Rosetta silent file (secondary structure, phi, psi, omega in degrees, C-alpha in Angstrom):
SEQUENCE: MIKITRLWKVYLTFTLVLLVSMTAAGFILEIQLKKQLKQYLADEVLVLGKVVASILPETEDSLILDPFCKKYGEIAGVRISIVNAEGKVIGESDRKSIRTGSHLKRPEIEDALKNGVGTAIRFSDTLNIDMLYVASLLKEQHKIVRVAIPMKKVKEIENEVMILLALALYLTPFLAIVVSFFFAKSVSD
SCORE:     score description
SCORE:     0.000 S_00000001
   1 L     0.000  133.094 -177.266    0.075    0.057    0.036 S_00000001
   2 L   -82.062  131.546  177.979    1.281    3.371   -0.955 S_00000001
   3 L   -97.463  123.640 -177.649    1.590    5.893    2.094 S_00000001
   4 L  -106.141  123.453  173.342    0.522    9.415    1.093 S_00000001
   5 L   -68.110  165.154 -178.578    2.227   12.048    3.287 S_00000001
   6 H   -61.522  -44.578  176.623    0.380   14.929    4.821 S_00000001
   7 H   -54.069  -47.132  178.224    2.028   17.380    2.291 S_00000001
   8 H   -69.927  -26.677  169.218    0.785   15.286   -0.660 S_00000001
   9 H   -70.266  -42.967  168.667   -2.708   15.198    0.817 S_00000001
  10 H   -52.998  -49.962 -175.910   -2.675   18.930    1.052 S_00000001
  11 H   -57.428  -47.957 -177.636   -1.224   19.250   -2.532 S_00000001
  12 H   -62.123  -48.215  174.691   -4.019   16.891   -3.869 S_00000001
  13 H   -54.760  -51.267 -179.162   -6.687   18.773   -2.069 S_00000001
  14 H   -57.541  -46.831 -177.374   -5.415   22.109   -3.252 S_00000001
  15 H   -58.228  -51.231  175.422   -5.311   20.709   -6.904 S_00000001
  16 H   -50.078  -49.388 -178.845   -8.931   19.430   -6.554 S_00000001
  17 H   -64.804  -42.442 -175.677  -10.253   22.689   -5.156 S_00000001
  18 H   -66.111  -43.516  179.087   -8.398   24.671   -7.701 S_00000001
  19 H   -66.426  -39.751  178.084   -9.636   22.684  -10.675 S_00000001
  20 H   -71.109  -39.058  177.052  -13.257   22.706   -9.501 S_00000001
  21 H   -63.911  -38.332  177.437  -13.289   26.390   -8.674 S_00000001
  22 H   -73.863  -33.777  175.250  -11.739   27.366  -12.073 S_00000001
  23 H   -64.357  -46.489  179.133  -14.163   25.150  -13.928 S_00000001
  24 H   -59.620  -51.114  175.046  -17.109   26.826  -12.087 S_00000001
  25 H   -52.694  -42.309  175.821  -15.588   30.333  -12.723 S_00000001
  26 H   -59.193  -42.199 -179.549  -15.154   29.441  -16.233 S_00000001
  27 H   -73.524  -38.680  172.481  -18.797   28.579  -16.881 S_00000001
  28 H   -60.400  -47.150 -177.929  -19.980   31.613  -14.913 S_00000001
  29 H   -65.699  -32.612 -178.206  -17.598   33.915  -16.938 S_00000001
  30 H   -65.941  -52.287  178.618  -18.736   32.254  -20.075 S_00000001
  31 H   -58.590  -45.201 -178.088  -22.492   32.928  -19.499 S_00000001
  32 H   -68.801  -32.302  179.329  -21.812   36.516  -18.370 S_00000001
  33 H   -69.782  -45.044  178.820  -19.481   37.116  -21.266 S_00000001
  34 H   -58.718  -49.145 -172.612  -22.133   35.901  -23.910 S_00000001
  35 H   -63.443  -40.816 -177.302  -24.839   37.893  -22.233 S_00000001
  36 H   -67.494  -46.126 -177.099  -22.673   41.149  -22.233 S_00000001
  37 H   -65.992  -42.422  170.119  -21.425   40.559  -25.820 S_00000001
  38 H   -52.410  -49.937  177.731  -25.091   40.139  -27.067 S_00000001
  39 H   -70.086  -28.871  170.605  -26.073   43.226  -25.378 S_00000001
  40 H   -64.100  -47.487  175.256  -23.147   45.197  -26.723 S_00000001
  41 H   -61.392  -42.129  177.694  -23.948   44.029  -30.230 S_00000001
  42 H   -63.120  -43.997  178.790  -27.591   44.893  -29.892 S_00000001
  43 H   -63.376  -38.360  178.539  -26.675   48.395  -28.664 S_00000001
  44 H   -69.563  -34.228  178.859  -24.310   48.820  -31.673 S_00000001
  45 H   -66.510  -36.089  179.773  -26.946   47.537  -34.074 S_00000001
  46 H   -67.179  -42.998  177.982  -29.431   50.058  -32.442 S_00000001
  47 H   -60.988  -46.854  175.078  -26.954   52.909  -33.058 S_00000001
  48 H   -55.295  -41.156  175.681  -26.756   51.738  -36.661 S_00000001
  49 H   -69.903  -31.050  171.329  -30.508   51.853  -36.964 S_00000001
  50 H   -58.262  -44.326  173.745  -30.549   55.333  -35.550 S_00000001
  51 H   -58.986  -47.427 -179.282  -28.140   56.416  -38.262 S_00000001
  52 H   -63.149  -36.694  178.267  -30.241   54.830  -40.929 S_00000001
  53 H   -59.943  -39.848 -173.826  -33.274   56.412  -39.357 S_00000001
  54 H   -73.566  -23.015  176.810  -31.621   59.893  -39.485 S_00000001
  55 L  -108.348    6.472 -172.648  -31.146   59.638  -43.339 S_00000001
  56 L   -68.037  129.242 -175.556  -34.236   57.733  -44.128 S_00000001
  57 L   -70.243  143.168 -175.501  -36.106   59.347  -47.095 S_00000001
  58 L   -87.245   75.673 -172.317  -39.703   60.434  -45.953 S_00000001
  59 L  -151.190  158.591  169.480  -41.592   58.229  -48.289 S_00000001
  60 L  -113.428    8.664 -178.371  -43.475   54.826  -48.198 S_00000001
  61 L   -75.577  117.785  179.732  -42.500   54.143  -51.854 S_00000001
  62 H   -67.369  -28.365 -177.387  -40.756   50.729  -52.064 S_00000001
  63 H   -68.454  -20.345  178.420  -39.131   51.812  -55.212 S_00000001
  64 H   -97.466  -45.271 -172.193  -37.164   54.430  -53.219 S_00000001
  65 H   -76.847  -27.649  172.295  -36.779   52.646  -49.954 S_00000001
  66 H   -62.667  -46.752  172.730  -35.596   49.207  -51.265 S_00000001
  67 H   -61.745  -40.432  179.712  -32.532   50.660  -52.974 S_00000001
  68 H   -60.718  -45.830 -178.229  -31.873   52.877  -49.936 S_00000001
  69 H   -65.013  -37.794  179.839  -32.011   49.720  -47.617 S_00000001
  70 H   -64.308  -51.924 -175.460  -29.960   47.655  -50.068 S_00000001
  71 H   -54.395  -52.961 -172.290  -27.238   50.365  -50.337 S_00000001
  72 H   -81.924  -24.763  169.934  -26.760   50.865  -46.597 S_00000001
  73 H   -63.593  -40.007 -178.372  -27.341   47.217  -45.770 S_00000001
  74 H   -69.997  -37.438 -174.406  -24.521   46.244  -48.035 S_00000001
  75 H   -69.888  -43.605  176.371  -22.228   48.960  -46.657 S_00000001
  76 H   -85.544  -10.589  179.975  -22.803   47.843  -42.961 S_00000001
  77 L    78.209   32.228 -174.818  -23.042   44.114  -43.685 S_00000001
  78 L  -135.100  174.632  175.376  -26.539   43.951  -42.193 S_00000001
  79 E  -105.279  133.123 -179.443  -30.181   43.363  -43.263 S_00000001
  80 E  -126.047  132.740  178.695  -32.362   46.537  -43.067 S_00000001
  81 E  -132.133  138.949  174.068  -36.095   46.572  -43.125 S_00000001
  82 E  -115.395  126.372  179.973  -38.615   49.516  -42.990 S_00000001
  83 E  -120.740  136.718  178.635  -41.934   48.599  -41.666 S_00000001
  84 E   -84.439  175.403 -174.879  -44.969   50.880  -41.612 S_00000001
  85 L   -60.323  -22.358  174.861  -47.413   51.453  -38.747 S_00000001
  86 L   -83.247   -7.258 -175.990  -49.658   48.725  -40.178 S_00000001
  87 L    89.786    6.116 -174.980  -46.824   46.185  -40.184 S_00000001
  88 L   -80.281  140.574  174.419  -46.346   46.129  -43.900 S_00000001
  89 E   -84.998  115.370 -174.745  -42.707   45.983  -45.080 S_00000001
  90 E  -107.119  -10.822  179.859  -42.139   49.059  -47.225 S_00000001
  91 E  -151.354  137.299 -176.922  -38.375   48.831  -47.514 S_00000001
  92 E  -156.462  132.635  179.110  -36.057   45.844  -47.469 S_00000001
  93 L   -67.013  -24.106 -177.924  -32.316   45.361  -48.238 S_00000001
  94 L  -126.338   67.790 -178.793  -33.129   41.887  -49.658 S_00000001
  95 H   -50.334  -40.849 -178.843  -36.450   42.332  -51.436 S_00000001
  96 H   -54.503  -37.252 -177.203  -36.172   38.985  -53.177 S_00000001
  97 H   -84.960  -10.782 -173.744  -36.383   37.195  -49.960 S_00000001
  98 L   -72.097  141.347  166.887  -39.278   39.044  -48.280 S_00000001
  99 L  -104.418  145.316 -179.463  -42.544   37.290  -47.794 S_00000001
 100 L   -74.088  164.118  178.558  -45.806   39.335  -47.555 S_00000001
 101 L   131.902  155.074  176.813  -47.664   39.497  -44.519 S_00000001
 102 L   -75.848  154.932 -178.844  -47.785   41.804  -41.447 S_00000001
 103 L  -111.647   14.206 -174.598  -44.854   42.125  -39.233 S_00000001
 104 L   -70.106  -23.260 -173.767  -46.723   43.412  -36.204 S_00000001
 105 L   -92.766   -0.920  172.041  -46.496   40.155  -34.437 S_00000001
 106 L   -64.471  129.128 -177.709  -42.760   39.933  -34.581 S_00000001
 107 H   -54.225  -32.287 -179.898  -41.352   40.282  -31.099 S_00000001
 108 H   -75.250  -39.003  177.796  -38.928   43.159  -31.963 S_00000001
 109 H   -69.358  -40.594  173.794  -41.667   45.076  -33.669 S_00000001
 110 H   -52.390  -52.907  175.140  -44.082   44.531  -30.793 S_00000001
 111 H   -55.075  -47.842 -178.698  -41.435   45.794  -28.436 S_00000001
 112 H   -61.882  -39.969  177.382  -40.534   48.719  -30.596 S_00000001
 113 H   -70.151  -32.716 -178.691  -44.192   49.864  -30.724 S_00000001
 114 H   -80.241  -52.197 -168.323  -44.612   49.563  -26.914 S_00000001
 115 H  -108.915   -5.682 -178.446  -41.135   50.864  -25.809 S_00000001
 116 L    97.905  -32.141  178.440  -39.595   52.683  -28.772 S_00000001
 117 E  -143.994  147.235 -175.395  -36.987   49.894  -29.277 S_00000001
 118 E  -138.632  141.643  174.449  -37.320   46.193  -29.553 S_00000001
 119 E  -128.447  136.891 -179.884  -34.674   43.292  -29.588 S_00000001
 120 E  -145.574  135.069  165.827  -35.109   39.722  -30.510 S_00000001
 121 E  -105.972  121.757 -178.934  -32.882   36.785  -31.237 S_00000001
 122 E  -162.975  170.376 -177.803  -34.846   34.298  -33.331 S_00000001
 123 E   -76.310  128.170 -179.624  -35.040   32.090  -36.371 S_00000001
 124 E   -93.628  114.689  177.483  -35.679   34.094  -39.681 S_00000001
 125 L   -64.670  -25.463 -173.536  -38.197   32.208  -41.770 S_00000001
 126 L   -86.739  -27.990 -174.319  -37.136   34.216  -44.927 S_00000001
 127 L  -107.887  -11.989  178.330  -33.406   33.599  -44.489 S_00000001
 128 L    65.612   31.732  179.708  -33.467   30.197  -42.707 S_00000001
 129 E  -146.555  159.712  170.843  -30.881   31.222  -40.081 S_00000001
 130 E   -62.716  136.051  176.527  -30.824   32.626  -36.531 S_00000001
 131 E  -136.993  153.375  175.605  -30.718   36.483  -36.449 S_00000001
 132 E  -102.603  120.058 -177.714  -30.261   39.216  -33.922 S_00000001
 133 E  -113.418  139.109  177.248  -32.954   41.838  -34.634 S_00000001
 134 E  -132.978  123.374 -178.506  -33.113   45.411  -33.366 S_00000001
 135 E  -117.727  138.782 -179.214  -36.144   47.633  -34.232 S_00000001
 136 E  -123.229  128.602  178.184  -36.503   51.369  -33.617 S_00000001
 137 E   -85.360  125.971  176.034  -39.799   53.286  -33.685 S_00000001
 138 E  -105.695   96.994 -170.824  -39.729   56.520  -35.620 S_00000001
 139 L   -63.630  -43.717 -177.407  -42.751   58.133  -34.038 S_00000001
 140 L   -65.905  -29.729 -179.456  -42.755   61.212  -36.302 S_00000001
 141 L   -97.066  -10.050 -172.596  -42.614   59.179  -39.506 S_00000001
 142 L    52.851   50.984 -173.496  -44.788   56.349  -38.268 S_00000001
 143 E  -146.402  153.428  172.616  -42.332   53.850  -39.366 S_00000001
 144 E  -114.267  135.936  170.317  -40.028   51.206  -37.745 S_00000001
 145 E  -103.089  120.716  179.168  -36.448   50.695  -38.773 S_00000001
 146 E  -118.990  130.564 -174.427  -35.324   47.146  -38.214 S_00000001
 147 E  -124.818  138.477 -174.101  -31.653   46.092  -38.549 S_00000001
 148 E  -133.600  149.486  168.914  -30.605   42.449  -38.260 S_00000001
 149 E  -134.979  140.823  179.252  -27.419   40.619  -38.171 S_00000001
 150 E   -60.835  144.040  175.684  -26.903   36.837  -38.470 S_00000001
 151 H   -64.180  -22.673  178.395  -26.187   35.100  -35.159 S_00000001
 152 H   -54.631  -44.421  177.743  -23.406   33.489  -37.090 S_00000001
 153 H   -61.889  -42.807  178.065  -21.358   36.659  -36.820 S_00000001
 154 H   -62.957  -44.848  172.320  -22.172   36.782  -33.068 S_00000001
 155 H   -61.085  -32.790 -179.440  -21.035   33.144  -32.639 S_00000001
 156 H   -71.043  -41.149 -176.672  -17.704   33.745  -34.381 S_00000001
 157 H   -64.473  -49.160 -178.757  -16.995   36.648  -32.089 S_00000001
 158 H   -51.426  -50.022 -168.918  -18.221   34.553  -28.989 S_00000001
 159 H   -68.303  -41.508  178.893  -15.877   31.677  -30.109 S_00000001
 160 H   -61.922  -41.126 -178.857  -12.791   33.943  -30.596 S_00000001
 161 H   -70.274  -30.797 -174.046  -13.296   35.421  -27.133 S_00000001
 162 H   -74.032  -35.152  176.789  -14.024   32.119  -25.575 S_00000001
 163 H   -59.794  -55.207  175.224  -10.782   30.631  -26.953 S_00000001
 164 H   -52.206  -49.022  175.800   -8.811   33.450  -25.258 S_00000001
 165 H   -62.039  -42.399 -178.977  -10.679   33.061  -22.084 S_00000001
 166 H   -62.473  -43.748  177.049  -10.298   29.410  -21.889 S_00000001
 167 H   -51.467  -53.131 -179.158   -6.668   29.765  -22.551 S_00000001
 168 H   -64.905  -39.599 -165.211   -6.247   32.279  -19.775 S_00000001
 169 H   -81.493  -36.650 -172.851   -8.625   30.548  -17.359 S_00000001
 170 H  -100.468  -23.918 -179.119   -7.196   26.920  -17.708 S_00000001
 171 H   -76.014  -35.768  179.357   -3.558   27.581  -18.540 S_00000001
 172 H   -60.058  -52.000  179.936   -2.892   29.616  -15.387 S_00000001
 173 H   -66.678  -28.058  179.459   -4.127   26.929  -12.950 S_00000001
 174 H   -70.842  -36.572  176.211   -2.316   24.223  -14.879 S_00000001
 175 H   -71.692  -35.271  169.575    0.879   26.036  -14.547 S_00000001
 176 H   -54.821  -43.744  179.599    0.111   26.617  -10.819 S_00000001
 177 H   -68.820  -38.706  177.412   -0.479   22.968  -10.340 S_00000001
 178 H   -67.859  -47.628 -175.834    2.872   22.010  -12.049 S_00000001
 179 H   -64.178  -33.599  174.417    4.758   24.512  -10.043 S_00000001
 180 H   -70.759  -32.547  179.114    3.053   23.537   -6.778 S_00000001
 181 H   -69.621  -44.540  177.713    3.884   19.869   -7.620 S_00000001
 182 H   -69.001  -32.336  179.361    7.565   20.485   -8.038 S_00000001
 183 H   -73.376  -34.763  168.540    7.565   22.744   -4.865 S_00000001
 184 H   -67.372  -35.169 -175.709    5.778   19.828   -2.901 S_00000001
 185 H   -76.468  -40.384  175.231    8.037   17.275   -4.160 S_00000001
 186 H   -68.172  -24.463  178.712   11.136   19.291   -3.206 S_00000001
 187 H   -78.829  -40.447 -174.847    9.786   20.077    0.230 S_00000001
 188 H   -76.613  -19.788 -178.026    8.856   16.423    0.869 S_00000001
 189 L   -75.653    0.000    0.000   12.332   15.022   -0.235 S_00000001
């Protein structure tokens, strides 16, 4: 039977506590980081929506609004939709993919009508991908500007940040374990 000295018991306990606490901290940090990142991106998309709203032509003519949305959507790399007070899409950066029907029941549109701004992460039936939507109500024009980015972009940013976080979070304790192992070994000899 192998006899474990008191120092090695302390070392093993320390190592186990360190690994468990770092793993728990990693999960908590990941959840918080994703939440903050999505909020930051939603805020940035909202700012973009306000910029688009500030230069939006005062018309409901799709022949004018569609090219406007397409131009600025391509520049910013987002999808832009203009919705009137009845829920009809009157401007769209990708008109070919738009399906008719009222947009009033979309969560971001409902929130924009109630609160002035609405945000939703949901599956896009027209594009068949998850999207982050941010809608802003233009009270004076009775329109809603909705800007959307694919969640694929959000996931790419999350993955880049999570790789760096994981390296920092798990490499540091690993180095501490190795150093403390050699320290414990030298003290016990």
